[in-house]
DRENPA-53578 format. One line per 8 residues: their letters; for each residue x negated, y, z of N, C-alpha, C, CB. Coordinates in nm, 3 decimals, padded with zeros to 5 digits. Glycine has a CB too. Example, Ala and Ser with C-alpha at 12.3 -4.5 7.8 and 13.67 -1.06 7.14 Angstrom:
2
as) -01.319,-00.569,00.780,-01.230,-00.450,00.780,-01.320,-00.330,00.780,-01.131,-00.447,00.905 ~ -01.285,-00.225,00.708,-01.367,-00.106,00.714,-01.290,00.003,00.787,-01.408,-00.060,00.572
// end
This chain:
153
mihirsap) 00.270,-03.731,-00.172,00.248,-03.727,-00.339,00.171,-03.598,-00.262,00.404,-03.711,-00.490 ~ 00.063,-03.514,-00.375,-00.007,-03.418,-00.359,00.016,-03.351,-00.491,-00.139,-03.453,-00.320 ~ 00.079,-03.202,-00.443,00.127,-03.122,-00.647,-00.008,-03.012,-00.576,00.393,-02.996,-00.708 ~ -00.070,-03.090,-00.755,-00.184,-02.944,-00.724,-00.159,-02.880,-00.837,-00.370,-02.966,-00.708 ~ -00.202,-02.756,-00.817,-00.148,-02.594,-00.953,-00.165,-02.554,-00.982,-00.105,-02.501,-00.987 ~ -00.210,-02.575,-01.116,-00.361,-02.530,-01.209,-00.335,-02.417,-01.248,-00.410,-02.615,-01.348 ~ -00.448,-02.305,-01.270,-00.406,-02.174,-01.261,-00.419,-02.187,-01.398,-00.479,-02.060,-01.175 ~ -00.340,-02.084,-01.412,-00.269,-02.030,-01.548,-00.401,-02.036,-01.649,-00.194,-01.849,-01.531
fytltatv) -00.371,-01.997,-01.755,-00.508,-01.951,-01.801,-00.478,-01.875,-01.898,-00.609,-02.053,-01.843 ~ -00.319,-01.776,-01.849,-00.289,-01.657,-01.948,-00.283,-01.506,-01.835,-00.110,-01.694,-02.044 ~ -00.316,-01.469,-01.878,-00.268,-01.324,-01.778,-00.202,-01.221,-01.816,-00.369,-01.249,-01.728 ~ -00.098,-01.237,-01.665,00.022,-01.178,-01.604,00.030,-01.124,-01.545,00.087,-01.212,-01.567 ~ 00.029,-01.018,-01.615,00.039,-00.845,-01.571,00.128,-00.811,-01.475,00.086,-00.748,-01.686 ~ 00.173,-00.695,-01.344,00.304,-00.646,-01.264,00.260,-00.531,-01.230,00.357,-00.728,-01.137 ~ 00.361,-00.460,-01.262,00.330,-00.286,-01.173,00.458,-00.275,-01.133,00.278,-00.119,-01.276 ~ 00.442,-00.264,-00.952,00.591,-00.264,-00.921,00.521,-00.096,-00.785,00.682,-00.487,-00.831
cnmdelvn) 00.626,-00.072,-00.756,00.642,00.029,-00.665,00.734,00.034,-00.508,00.692,00.119,-00.752 ~ 00.752,-00.077,-00.502,00.854,-00.079,-00.426,00.867,-00.224,-00.396,00.969,-00.014,-00.486 ~ 00.920,-00.296,-00.206,00.884,-00.344,-00.130,00.977,-00.533,-00.213,00.919,-00.246,00.023 ~ 01.090,-00.473,-00.282,01.165,-00.575,-00.326,01.107,-00.580,-00.486,01.333,-00.545,-00.301 ~ 01.114,-00.580,-00.526,00.963,-00.549,-00.660,00.850,-00.618,-00.656,00.885,-00.402,-00.659 ~ 00.783,-00.620,-00.498,00.711,-00.683,-00.469,00.712,-00.785,-00.410,00.666,-00.639,-00.441 ~ 00.812,-00.839,-00.303,00.893,-00.978,-00.293,00.967,-01.086,-00.392,00.985,-00.947,-00.226 ~ 00.981,-00.972,-00.545,01.101,-01.107,-00.636,00.939,-01.087,-00.711,01.326,-01.057,-00.761
mneevthl) 00.880,-01.069,-00.766,00.747,-01.111,-00.866,00.696,-01.222,-00.823,00.624,-01.012,-00.872 ~ 00.691,-01.288,-00.937,00.619,-01.416,-00.989,00.497,-01.450,-00.905,00.570,-01.398,-01.140 ~ 00.486,-01.559,-00.833,00.356,-01.564,-00.789,00.245,-01.624,-00.867,00.360,-01.622,-00.679 ~ 00.266,-01.585,-00.928,00.122,-01.683,-01.063,00.067,-01.510,-01.074,00.213,-01.797,-01.311 ~ 00.067,-01.411,-01.077,00.085,-01.286,-01.122,-00.062,-01.278,-01.145,00.160,-01.178,-01.026 ~ -00.231,-01.216,-01.227,-00.328,-01.201,-01.253,-00.348,-01.094,-01.197,-00.352,-01.215,-01.357 ~ -00.309,-01.021,-01.272,-00.311,-00.909,-01.233,-00.209,-00.790,-01.189,-00.366,-00.886,-01.301 ~ -00.196,-00.713,-01.029,-00.095,-00.631,-01.052,-00.168,-00.459,-00.926,00.085,-00.741,-00.996
tlgnscmn) -00.085,-00.449,-01.015,-00.061,-00.277,-00.926,00.021,-00.192,-00.903,-00.112,-00.185,-00.960 ~ -00.020,-00.146,-00.811,00.124,-00.081,-00.750,00.094,00.122,-00.773,00.140,-00.145,-00.520 ~ 00.180,00.139,-00.830,00.181,00.247,-00.843,00.142,00.401,-00.783,00.252,00.227,-00.859 ~ 00.098,00.568,-00.769,00.123,00.647,-00.720,00.269,00.686,-00.662,00.074,00.705,-00.784 ~ 00.254,00.668,-00.529,00.307,00.699,-00.450,00.442,00.650,-00.380,00.299,00.783,-00.481 ~ 00.390,00.518,-00.374,00.477,00.398,-00.385,00.422,00.354,-00.299,00.493,00.313,-00.499 ~ 00.527,00.256,-00.236,00.566,00.230,-00.110,00.573,00.305,00.014,00.510,00.152,-00.089 ~ 00.611,00.381,00.002,00.620,00.523,00.107,00.746,00.488,00.224,00.675,00.693,-00.003
dnsttylf) 00.814,00.345,00.189,00.948,00.380,00.249,00.876,00.323,00.434,01.121,00.261,00.154 ~ 00.994,00.403,00.516,00.889,00.360,00.714,00.936,00.222,00.731,00.961,00.475,00.914 ~ 01.039,00.146,00.600,01.040,-00.004,00.659,00.899,-00.106,00.596,01.207,-00.082,00.603 ~ 00.809,-00.048,00.506,00.734,-00.094,00.515,00.605,-00.098,00.570,00.747,-00.100,00.457 ~ 00.569,-00.131,00.653,00.466,-00.137,00.783,00.350,-00.215,00.802,00.529,-00.174,00.891 ~ 00.344,-00.341,00.727,00.200,-00.419,00.672,00.257,-00.501,00.537,00.122,-00.552,00.809 ~ 00.138,-00.486,00.470,00.149,-00.571,00.331,00.049,-00.729,00.318,00.086,-00.451,00.200 ~ 00.105,-00.845,00.302,00.008,-00.950,00.253,00.045,-00.978,00.183,-00.032,-01.044,00.302
fnalvylk) -00.095,-01.052,00.108,-00.071,-01.126,-00.048,-00.149,-01.219,-00.124,-00.069,-01.036,-00.143 ~ -00.154,-01.271,00.012,-00.212,-01.479,00.025,-00.151,-01.514,-00.040,-00.196,-01.596,00.152 ~ 00.011,-01.475,-00.089,00.110,-01.607,-00.149,00.088,-01.644,-00.324,00.300,-01.555,-00.127 ~ 00.006,-01.448,-00.378,-00.063,-01.454,-00.461,-00.177,-01.530,-00.531,-00.075,-01.388,-00.444 ~ -00.193,-01.614,-00.522,-00.327,-01.677,-00.551,-00.454,-01.680,-00.653,-00.299,-01.770,-00.557 ~ -00.342,-01.645,-00.795,-00.395,-01.705,-00.899,-00.464,-01.522,-00.952,-00.258,-01.813,-01.011 ~ -00.395,-01.373,-00.817,-00.452,-01.259,-00.798,-00.602,-01.246,-00.823,-00.421,-01.225,-00.678 ~ -00.602,-01.215,-01.027,-00.761,-01.127,-00.955,-00.777,-00.999,-00.929,-00.884,-01.129,-01.037
elvignds) -00.735,-00.978,-00.957,-00.719,-00.764,-01.007,-00.583,-00.731,-00.881,-00.615,-00.713,-01.270 ~ -00.627,-00.641,-00.778,-00.510,-00.587,-00.750,-00.614,-00.390,-00.702,-00.406,-00.712,-00.593 ~ -00.447,-00.337,-00.815,-00.509,-00.132,-00.818,-00.346,-00.090,-00.754,-00.556,-00.018,-01.063 ~ -00.421,-00.023,-00.654,-00.276,00.027,-00.579,-00.332,00.200,-00.632,-00.255,-00.017,-00.344 ~ -00.253,00.237,-00.633,-00.288,00.375,-00.615,-00.252,00.545,-00.537,-00.284,00.381,-00.712 ~ -00.287,00.636,-00.591,-00.315,00.770,-00.491,-00.178,00.777,-00.375,-00.317,00.942,-00.605 ~ -00.193,00.819,-00.294,-00.010,00.875,-00.172,00.026,00.762,-00.133,00.166,00.953,-00.256 ~ 00.013,00.621,-00.152,00.081,00.520,-00.137,00.074,00.414,-00.053,00.083,00.488,-00.218
cvnvnqly) 00.141,00.370,00.014,00.140,00.297,00.180,00.159,00.367,00.303,00.010,00.238,00.216 ~ 00.186,00.477,00.302,00.151,00.615,00.383,00.242,00.567,00.527,00.220,00.791,00.287 ~ 00.305,00.469,00.527,00.329,00.409,00.647,00.293,00.282,00.716,00.427,00.408,00.647 ~ 00.200,00.230,00.619,00.152,00.089,00.649,00.030,00.053,00.738,00.124,00.034,00.528 ~ 00.041,00.022,00.817,-00.028,-00.015,00.939,-00.096,-00.062,00.921,00.008,-00.066,01.023 ~ -00.132,-00.226,00.811,-00.137,-00.362,00.829,-00.185,-00.370,00.687,-00.001,-00.443,00.878 ~ -00.319,-00.442,00.596,-00.273,-00.465,00.471,-00.387,-00.582,00.459,-00.268,-00.328,00.360 ~ -00.411,-00.709,00.479,-00.435,-00.812,00.439,-00.437,-00.905,00.306,-00.390,-00.839,00.500
lidlpkle) -00.562,-00.913,00.318,-00.562,-00.956,00.131,-00.727,-01.055,00.193,-00.597,-00.748,-00.049 ~ -00.677,-01.182,00.214,-00.730,-01.351,00.259,-00.700,-01.433,00.231,-00.727,-01.403,00.355 ~ -00.780,-01.493,00.208,-00.795,-01.652,00.104,-00.702,-01.647,-00.023,-00.734,-01.812,00.198 ~ -00.795,-01.540,-00.112,-00.719,-01.516,-00.251,-00.840,-01.566,-00.296,-00.657,-01.357,-00.311 ~ -00.867,-01.700,-00.406,-00.959,-01.810,-00.423,-01.012,-01.681,-00.572,-00.874,-02.018,-00.455 ~ -00.877,-01.664,-00.632,-00.927,-01.551,-00.771,-00.928,-01.401,-00.757,-00.825,-01.564,-00.901 ~ -00.994,-01.374,-00.679,-00.943,-01.217,-00.651,-01.126,-01.156,-00.689,-00.860,-01.178,-00.430 ~ -01.168,-01.058,-00.760,-01.283,-01.020,-00.803,-01.276,-00.861,-00.861,-01.326,-01.124,-00.904
svvigens) -01.157,-00.779,-00.800,-01.139,-00.633,-00.787,-01.011,-00.612,-00.706,-01.130,-00.561,-00.931 ~ -01.109,-00.512,-00.659,-00.951,-00.400,-00.570,-01.005,-00.319,-00.582,-00.880,-00.397,-00.403 ~ -00.869,-00.136,-00.657,-00.920,-00.050,-00.648,-00.783,00.025,-00.543,-00.975,-00.004,-00.791 ~ -00.869,00.101,-00.461,-00.733,00.203,-00.351,-00.801,00.306,-00.468,-00.755,00.256,-00.103 ~ -00.685,00.385,-00.431,-00.656,00.514,-00.469,-00.684,00.554,-00.365,-00.537,00.555,-00.519 ~ -00.678,00.699,-00.367,-00.692,00.868,-00.294,-00.600,00.851,-00.211,-00.661,01.020,-00.385 ~ -00.557,00.850,-00.064,-00.487,00.925,00.040,-00.397,00.832,00.036,-00.441,01.074,00.025 ~ -00.377,00.705,00.052,-00.341,00.562,00.069,-00.350,00.534,00.171,-00.397,00.474,00.011
fanengll) -00.271,00.483,00.273,-00.260,00.362,00.367,-00.339,00.500,00.495,-00.376,00.168,00.305 ~ -00.281,00.591,00.497,-00.309,00.691,00.529,-00.177,00.819,00.628,-00.362,00.718,00.396 ~ -00.205,00.753,00.746,-00.050,00.870,00.755,-00.132,01.043,00.759,00.078,00.836,00.970 ~ 00.038,01.104,00.796,-00.024,01.266,00.772,-00.083,01.329,00.941,00.141,01.392,00.700 ~ -00.036,01.237,01.008,-00.079,01.313,01.119,-00.220,01.314,01.142,-00.018,01.272,01.231 ~ -00.288,01.159,01.078,-00.417,01.212,01.119,-00.451,01.176,01.247,-00.424,01.350,01.111 ~ -00.393,01.146,01.335,-00.426,01.090,01.470,-00.504,00.916,01.428,-00.251,01.082,01.578 ~ -00.543,00.878,01.550,-00.555,00.751,01.566,-00.441,00.644,01.538,-00.593,00.746,01.684
nvdghfyv) -00.509,00.485,01.447,-00.407,00.407,01.449,-00.382,00.327,01.504,-00.387,00.373,01.385 ~ -00.394,00.240,01.661,-00.424,00.179,01.714,-00.413,-00.018,01.628,-00.356,00.240,01.831 ~ -00.288,00.030,01.553,-00.239,-00.069,01.432,-00.288,-00.118,01.334,-00.163,-00.037,01.374 ~ -00.371,00.010,01.258,-00.435,-00.014,01.169,-00.566,-00.118,01.115,-00.447,00.075,01.169 ~ -00.544,-00.140,01.034,-00.616,-00.279,01.028,-00.605,-00.323,00.891,-00.554,-00.392,01.127 ~ -00.724,-00.316,00.847,-00.770,-00.360,00.704,-00.861,-00.435,00.715,-00.813,-00.267,00.614 ~ -00.839,-00.591,00.661,-00.902,-00.754,00.653,-00.874,-00.797,00.489,-00.799,-00.885,00.778 ~ -00.989,-00.833,00.487,-01.079,-00.845,00.331,-01.092,-01.013,00.378,-01.279,-00.726,00.304
edcpklrt) -01.043,-01.101,00.402,-01.060,-01.240,00.397,-01.160,-01.375,00.295,-00.937,-01.254,00.381 ~ -01.172,-01.383,00.310,-01.187,-01.551,00.254,-01.126,-01.489,00.103,-01.060,-01.714,00.359 ~ -01.262,-01.421,-00.015,-01.220,-01.379,-00.078,-01.376,-01.407,-00.232,-01.160,-01.243,00.000 ~ -01.410,-01.524,-00.264,-01.532,-01.583,-00.256,-01.571,-01.523,-00.409,-01.531,-01.760,-00.225 ~ -01.438,-01.487,-00.482,-01.499,-01.380,-00.613,-01.491,-01.225,-00.625,-01.426,-01.412,-00.741 ~ -01.465,-01.236,-00.530,-01.449,-01.036,-00.497,-01.574,-00.990,-00.524,-01.415,-00.970,-00.313 ~ -01.606,-00.898,-00.617,-01.689,-00.859,-00.627,-01.698,-00.681,-00.662,-01.729,-00.949,-00.699 ~ -01.576,-00.634,-00.655,-01.557,-00.520,-00.639,-01.447,-00.445,-00.503,-01.523,-00.500,-00.767
lrigglsf) -01.517,-00.292,-00.449,-01.400,-00.322,-00.343,-01.419,-00.195,-00.358,-01.400,-00.410,-00.192 ~ -01.276,-00.119,-00.439,-01.368,00.086,-00.406,-01.249,00.156,-00.344,-01.424,00.221,-00.601 ~ -01.265,00.242,-00.233,-01.173,00.320,-00.207,-01.127,00.435,-00.177,-01.150,00.294,-00.168 ~ -01.058,00.514,-00.221,-01.076,00.669,-00.253,-01.078,00.749,-00.175,-01.000,00.721,-00.319 ~ -01.116,00.848,-00.159,-01.128,00.911,-00.056,-00.995,00.927,00.071,-01.170,01.029,-00.116 ~ -01.016,00.906,00.152,-00.881,00.956,00.245,-00.836,00.889,00.267,-00.785,01.027,00.221 ~ -00.830,00.702,00.161,-00.781,00.643,00.258,-00.811,00.590,00.397,-00.755,00.582,00.211 ~ -00.707,00.549,00.428,-00.766,00.468,00.540,-00.820,00.528,00.653,-00.863,00.393,00.496
sdysmfvl) -00.784,00.659,00.696,-00.861,00.786,00.735,-00.756,00.736,00.879,-00.843,00.975,00.623 ~ -00.697,00.678,00.880,-00.674,00.705,01.087,-00.712,00.526,01.109,-00.422,00.768,01.175 ~ -00.732,00.395,00.999,-00.761,00.338,01.084,-00.846,00.279,01.143,-00.722,00.307,01.082 ~ -00.826,00.200,01.252,-00.925,00.144,01.388,-00.983,00.023,01.364,-00.845,00.117,01.529 ~ -00.969,-00.033,01.267,-01.016,-00.123,01.184,-01.029,-00.200,01.082,-01.018,-00.154,01.206 ~ -01.137,-00.247,01.030,-01.229,-00.254,00.840,-01.271,-00.417,00.883,-01.440,-00.102,00.795 ~ -01.211,-00.493,00.835,-01.275,-00.647,00.899,-01.317,-00.684,00.682,-01.081,-00.810,01.028 ~ -01.452,-00.724,00.686,-01.550,-00.801,00.549,-01.596,-00.942,00.547,-01.691,-00.733,00.532
egvdalev) -01.522,-01.008,00.576,-01.569,-01.185,00.613,-01.549,-01.217,00.480,-01.462,-01.301,00.736 ~ -01.641,-01.335,00.501,-01.655,-01.460,00.347,-01.602,-01.352,00.223,-01.503,-01.647,00.355 ~ -01.682,-01.283,00.180,-01.674,-01.178,00.009,-01.848,-01.255,-00.012,-01.664,-00.903,00.026 ~ -01.860,-01.365,-00.024,-02.022,-01.350,-00.050,-02.079,-01.279,-00.231,-02.088,-01.542,-00.030 ~ -01.972,-01.269,-00.282,-02.038,-01.220,-00.447,-02.045,-01.075,-00.454,-01.935,-01.266,-00.591 ~ -01.965,-01.025,-00.341,-01.978,-00.857,-00.368,-02.075,-00.789,-00.399,-01.953,-00.786,-00.276 ~ -02.069,-00.744,-00.513,-02.156,-00.611,-00.549,-02.152,-00.529,-00.479,-02.137,-00.545,-00.651 ~ -01.981,-00.395,-00.557,-02.003,-00.277,-00.541,-01.906,-00.263,-00.454,-02.010,-00.196,-00.647
ieigkfne) -01.891,-00.212,-00.288,-01.860,-00.131,-00.269,-01.817,00.040,-00.198,-01.851,-00.185,-00.284 ~ -01.709,00.117,-00.284,-01.727,00.220,-00.260,-01.618,00.282,-00.176,-01.754,00.268,-00.364 ~ -01.661,00.366,-00.087,-01.516,00.428,00.004,-01.564,00.591,-00.042,-01.510,00.389,00.235 ~ -01.495,00.679,-00.089,-01.477,00.837,-00.118,-01.590,00.792,-00.271,-01.555,00.987,00.046 ~ -01.649,00.900,-00.226,-01.708,00.997,-00.354,-01.838,00.992,-00.311,-01.650,01.166,-00.376 ~ -01.996,01.017,-00.360,-02.084,01.017,-00.409,-02.164,01.163,-00.276,-02.049,01.028,-00.584 ~ -02.163,01.205,-00.203,-02.189,01.315,-00.162,-02.074,01.407,-00.065,-02.226,01.370,-00.278 ~ -02.004,01.335,-00.104,-01.868,01.396,00.023,-01.822,01.341,00.048,-01.766,01.475,00.022
ssnsfgya) -01.743,01.367,00.165,-01.748,01.344,00.286,-01.518,01.282,00.323,-01.838,01.527,00.369 ~ -01.561,01.115,00.328,-01.446,01.048,00.232,-01.300,01.097,00.296,-01.455,00.859,00.234 ~ -01.377,01.043,00.459,-01.264,01.026,00.615,-01.209,00.881,00.604,-01.097,01.152,00.618 ~ -01.241,00.833,00.533,-01.197,00.652,00.534,-01.281,00.639,00.647,-01.247,00.528,00.382 ~ -01.195,00.554,00.715,-01.202,00.434,00.793,-01.268,00.522,00.922,-01.302,00.293,00.718 ~ -01.295,00.630,00.987,-01.321,00.757,01.069,-01.325,00.717,01.188,-01.225,00.867,01.059 ~ -01.220,00.572,01.285,-01.200,00.589,01.365,-01.251,00.456,01.366,-01.098,00.647,01.399 ~ -01.293,00.431,01.293,-01.278,00.238,01.309,-01.447,00.223,01.329,-01.198,00.119,01.116
s) -01.487,00.122,01.366,-01.633,00.070,01.453,-01.739,00.024,01.379,-01.611,-00.051,01.550
// end
């Protein structure tokens, strides 16, 4: 027997700041916010959001996820917008993080990707694939050095 989950007709928002809150969050969330200076503990080194199949919007605040080496936004069929603040996903030493990988793959409805300056500054890889609806990609501020993905090819 095949069980098909239909998309929720409502908007379900959640705001989290640590891994326990993220893990225990309702999987049918449509709008997720990680606040400023969140998920900075040493034990959080990677983030996967693939279980959130109804996610439409992901917002990550400033100065967050500084010890996260890998961020995966893969197979999110409803995702439309990703906004990441300044100085997130970047450790303080500014040296190359060979494990620093950011993947955005197979998100067919993703239209907007905004990344604040100094975020991902030490990451070595940035992959965008299967995002055919992408209309806006902003990294840093116009006419300012962002230092984002400075080590990535």
